[in-house]
C-alpha positions as CSV (number, residue, x, y, z in Angstrom):
1,M,-15.2,1.4,-18.9
2,E,-12.0,0.9,-20.8
3,R,-8.9,0.5,-18.5
4,P,-6.1,3.1,-19.0
5,R,-2.7,2.2,-20.3
6,M,-0.3,1.7,-17.4
7,T,2.3,4.4,-17.6
8,A,4.6,5.6,-14.8
9,V,4.5,9.3,-14.1
10,S,7.6,10.7,-12.5
11,Q,6.4,14.3,-12.4
12,R,3.8,14.7,-9.6
13,R,0.5,16.2,-10.7
14,G,-1.7,15.3,-7.7
15,L,-2.8,12.5,-5.5
16,G,-6.5,12.2,-5.1
17,T,-8.6,9.4,-3.7
18,S,-12.0,8.0,-4.6
19,V,-14.9,5.9,-3.4
20,S,-18.5,5.4,-4.5
21,D,-21.4,7.5,-3.4
22,Q,-22.9,4.6,-1.4
23,F,-20.2,4.7,1.3
24,S,-22.3,3.5,4.1
25,S,-23.5,0.3,2.3
26,V,-20.5,-0.6,0.1
27,P,-20.7,-4.4,-0.7
28,S,-17.6,-6.5,-0.2
29,I,-15.6,-7.4,-3.2
30,Q,-15.6,-11.1,-4.0
31,F,-12.0,-12.3,-4.0
32,P,-10.5,-11.9,-7.5
33,K,-11.0,-14.6,-10.1
34,A,-7.6,-16.1,-9.5
35,T,-7.2,-18.7,-6.8
36,R,-5.3,-18.1,-3.6
37,E,-2.4,-20.1,-5.1
38,A,-2.4,-18.0,-8.3
39,L,-2.3,-14.7,-6.4
40,A,0.6,-16.0,-4.2
41,A,2.3,-16.9,-7.5
42,A,1.6,-13.5,-8.9
43,F,3.1,-11.8,-5.9
44,G,6.2,-14.0,-6.2
45,R,6.6,-13.1,-9.8
46,F,6.3,-9.4,-8.9
47,L,9.1,-9.8,-6.4
48,D,11.2,-11.7,-9.0
49,Q,10.5,-9.1,-11.7
50,T,11.6,-6.2,-9.4
51,D,14.8,-7.9,-8.3
52,G,17.7,-5.8,-9.5
53,V,15.4,-3.1,-11.0
54,V,16.5,0.4,-9.9
55,R,14.5,2.8,-12.1
56,S,11.5,4.1,-10.3
57,E,9.4,4.3,-13.4
58,E,10.0,0.6,-14.2
59,L,9.2,-0.4,-10.7
60,F,6.0,1.6,-10.9
61,D,4.9,-0.1,-14.0
62,L,5.5,-3.5,-12.5
63,L,3.5,-2.6,-9.4
64,A,0.7,-1.3,-11.7
65,A,0.6,-4.6,-13.5
66,F,0.5,-6.5,-10.2
67,A,-2.4,-4.3,-9.0
68,L,-4.4,-5.4,-12.0
69,N,-4.7,-8.9,-10.4
70,F,-7.0,-7.2,-7.9
71,D,-8.9,-5.1,-10.5
72,C,-7.1,-1.9,-9.5
73,P,-6.2,0.0,-12.7
74,W,-5.4,3.2,-10.8
75,I,-2.4,3.5,-8.4
76,A,-0.6,6.5,-7.0
77,Y,2.6,7.1,-4.9
78,R,3.8,10.3,-3.3
79,S,6.3,11.0,-0.6
80,L,5.9,14.0,1.7
81,S,8.2,15.8,4.1
82,P,7.4,15.8,7.9
83,N,5.7,19.2,7.8
84,Q,4.1,19.1,4.4
85,R,0.3,19.3,4.6
86,S,-0.7,19.3,1.0
87,L,0.3,17.9,-2.4
88,K,1.4,20.9,-4.4
89,P,2.6,20.1,-7.9
90,V,6.4,20.3,-8.1
91,R,7.7,19.5,-11.5
92,S,11.2,18.6,-10.2
93,D,9.9,16.0,-7.8
94,P,11.1,12.6,-9.1
95,V,9.5,10.3,-6.7
96,A,5.8,11.0,-7.2
97,M,4.2,8.6,-9.7
98,L,0.6,8.0,-10.6
99,N,-1.7,7.0,-13.4
100,Y,-4.9,8.6,-12.2
101,P,-7.0,10.2,-15.0
102,D,-5.6,13.5,-16.2
103,E,-9.0,15.2,-15.8
104,W,-9.2,14.3,-12.2
105,Q,-5.6,15.4,-11.5
106,R,-6.4,18.8,-13.0
107,R,-9.7,19.1,-11.1
108,Y,-8.0,18.0,-7.9
109,F,-5.6,21.0,-7.8
110,K,-8.0,23.5,-9.4
111,M,-10.5,22.9,-6.5
112,G,-7.7,23.0,-3.9
113,Y,-8.4,19.4,-2.8
114,D,-4.7,19.0,-2.0
115,R,-5.3,21.1,1.0
116,V,-8.2,19.1,2.4
117,D,-7.6,15.6,1.2
118,P,-8.5,13.4,4.2
119,I,-6.2,10.6,3.0
120,I,-3.2,12.7,4.0
121,K,-4.6,13.4,7.4
122,M,-5.4,9.8,8.0
123,S,-2.1,8.5,6.7
124,R,-0.2,10.6,9.3
125,K,-2.1,8.8,12.1
126,R,-2.2,5.3,10.7
127,A,0.5,2.7,10.4
128,S,-1.3,0.2,8.2
129,A,-3.5,0.2,5.1
130,F,-7.0,1.5,5.3
131,R,-10.1,1.6,3.1
132,W,-11.3,4.9,1.8
133,S,-14.8,4.1,3.0
134,E,-13.4,4.1,6.6
135,V,-12.3,7.7,6.2
136,Y,-15.5,8.8,4.5
137,N,-17.6,7.3,7.3
138,D,-15.3,8.6,10.1
139,A,-17.1,11.0,12.4
140,S,-14.1,13.4,12.2
141,T,-14.2,13.7,8.4
142,T,-15.7,17.0,7.3
143,E,-18.1,17.6,4.4
144,D,-15.4,19.3,2.5
145,E,-13.2,16.3,2.9
146,R,-16.0,13.9,1.9
147,R,-16.4,16.0,-1.2
148,V,-13.0,14.9,-2.4
149,F,-14.1,11.3,-2.4
150,E,-17.5,12.0,-4.0
151,E,-16.1,14.0,-6.8
152,A,-13.3,11.6,-7.5
153,A,-15.9,8.9,-7.9
154,T,-17.4,10.8,-10.8
155,F,-14.0,10.5,-12.6
156,G,-14.1,6.7,-12.2
157,L,-12.2,6.3,-8.9
158,R,-15.0,4.8,-6.8
159,S,-13.3,2.7,-4.1
160,G,-9.8,2.1,-2.9
161,I,-7.3,1.8,-0.1
162,S,-4.2,3.8,0.9
163,V,-1.0,2.5,2.5
164,P,0.9,4.9,4.8
165,L,4.7,4.3,4.5
166,H,6.4,6.0,7.4
167,G,10.2,6.6,7.6
168,S,12.4,6.9,10.6
169,D,13.0,10.6,10.1
170,A,9.2,11.5,10.4
171,S,8.9,11.7,6.6
172,F,6.3,9.4,5.0
173,A,4.8,8.4,1.7
174,I,1.4,7.3,0.6
175,M,0.6,4.5,-1.9
176,S,-3.0,4.3,-3.1
177,F,-4.9,1.7,-5.1
178,A,-8.2,2.5,-6.7
179,Q,-11.0,0.7,-8.5
180,S,-13.7,1.8,-10.9
181,V,-16.3,-0.2,-9.0
182,G,-17.9,0.7,-5.7
183,C,-17.0,-2.4,-3.7
184,E,-15.0,-3.0,-0.6
185,F,-11.5,-4.6,-0.6
186,Q,-11.2,-8.0,1.2
187,N,-8.6,-8.3,3.9
188,K,-6.5,-10.7,1.8
189,T,-6.4,-8.3,-1.1
190,I,-5.3,-5.5,1.3
191,T,-2.5,-7.7,2.7
192,Y,-1.1,-8.4,-0.8
193,L,-1.3,-4.8,-1.9
194,Q,0.2,-3.5,1.3
195,L,3.1,-5.9,1.0
196,A,3.6,-4.9,-2.6
197,A,3.5,-1.1,-1.7
198,L,6.1,-1.6,1.0
199,H,8.3,-3.5,-1.3
200,F,8.0,-0.7,-3.9
201,H,8.6,2.0,-1.4
202,L,11.8,0.4,0.0
203,K,13.1,-0.1,-3.5
204,V,12.5,3.5,-4.5
205,A,13.8,4.9,-1.2
206,T,17.1,3.0,-1.4
207,P,17.6,1.9,-5.0
208,A,21.4,1.4,-4.7
209,G,21.3,-1.5,-2.3
210,P,19.2,-4.2,-0.6
211,M,17.1,-1.8,1.5
212,G,20.1,-0.3,3.2
213,I,20.5,-2.8,6.0
214,E,23.1,-5.4,6.8
215,E,22.4,-9.1,6.1
216,P,20.2,-10.2,9.0
217,H,21.1,-12.8,11.5
218,D,19.5,-16.3,10.9
219,L,16.0,-16.7,12.1
220,S,15.0,-19.7,14.1
221,L,12.5,-22.2,12.6
222,R,9.8,-20.9,14.9
223,E,10.6,-17.2,14.1
224,K,10.3,-18.1,10.4
225,E,7.0,-19.7,10.9
226,C,5.6,-16.7,12.8
227,I,6.8,-14.2,10.3
228,L,5.5,-16.4,7.4
229,W,2.0,-16.4,8.9
230,T,2.3,-12.7,9.6
231,A,3.0,-12.1,5.9
232,R,-0.1,-14.1,5.1
233,G,-2.2,-11.6,7.1
234,K,-2.7,-13.6,10.3
235,S,-2.9,-12.0,13.8
236,S,-0.9,-13.3,16.8
237,W,-3.9,-15.1,18.1
238,E,-4.5,-16.8,14.8
239,I,-0.8,-17.7,14.5
240,G,-0.9,-19.2,18.0
241,I,-3.9,-21.4,17.0
242,I,-2.1,-22.6,13.8
243,L,1.2,-23.4,15.5
244,G,-0.3,-24.6,18.8
245,I,1.5,-22.0,20.9
246,T,0.4,-19.1,23.1
247,V,-0.1,-15.5,21.9
248,N,2.7,-14.4,24.2
249,T,5.0,-16.9,22.6
250,V,4.1,-15.7,19.1
251,N,4.7,-12.1,20.1
252,F,8.1,-13.1,21.6
253,H,9.2,-14.7,18.4
254,I,7.9,-11.8,16.2
255,K,9.7,-9.3,18.5
256,N,12.9,-11.2,17.8
257,V,12.3,-11.1,14.1
258,L,11.7,-7.3,14.2
259,R,15.0,-6.9,16.1
260,K,17.0,-9.1,13.7
261,L,15.5,-7.4,10.6
262,D,15.9,-3.9,12.1
263,T,12.3,-2.7,11.9
264,S,9.5,-1.9,14.3
265,S,6.8,-2.9,11.8
266,R,5.5,-6.5,11.3
267,T,4.6,-5.8,7.7
268,V,8.0,-4.3,6.8
269,A,9.6,-7.3,8.5
270,A,7.5,-9.7,6.4
271,V,8.5,-7.9,3.2
272,K,12.2,-8.0,4.2
273,A,11.9,-11.7,5.1
274,V,10.5,-12.4,1.6
275,N,13.2,-10.3,-0.1
276,F,16.0,-12.0,1.8
277,G,14.6,-15.4,0.8
278,I,14.0,-16.3,4.5
279,I,10.4,-17.2,3.8
280,E,8.3,-17.9,0.6
281,L,4.7,-17.1,0.4
């Protein structure tokens, strides 16, 4: 299947999701061809390329190019108001961008899938990225909701993940990454894509300044170590093993980092730490 040309879309047409028909037995994706070091370098280049960029469309194109490192030709971003339950097409909306197939976008709204898309429902309840297969196999997902995934797969969007991006005012956005093959995403892949999605979201939400917060206080060496390993996808238990300290000590240092970087999310703190040059992946 030929990959689509990466083009930012500033007019929202729809935000669908997709996964293969074999949801209950989706094989795990082998980590992409590039080595761990190459992927870390690609993420570093993505951060460098977006430095100083304020146009949403250009940021979207850079994110789309980065996602290709993980064989994700399809990405979509859409912000929603606190009480919004569906993704109605609003031509004046400047922050919704996607490169999903036009045929799927038309089908999505024609069938009213914006009213039953389970990704929206799941995103309101989750704080971190999730695989679409998790939603499909969830006991609370209805047959109508599963139909959104099944039909999207026929348009080439066979597997993917979505990243909820919650704001302090109860508003939130959703960033989705999709593949044309029916395989699962590895945890390391999800970590990189989630960090990239958060970086994009923060840039789009506050394009005029460095994420709208004051320069953070200096982090201690141990705090830097803890947030570095957090950015690399490690849990508090794993970080404790690596650094030779207890889980409680790890959590203590990370709590300090969250306070200093003015966030309640470990992942957002990791993105900010990278952006401020506090750590390097």
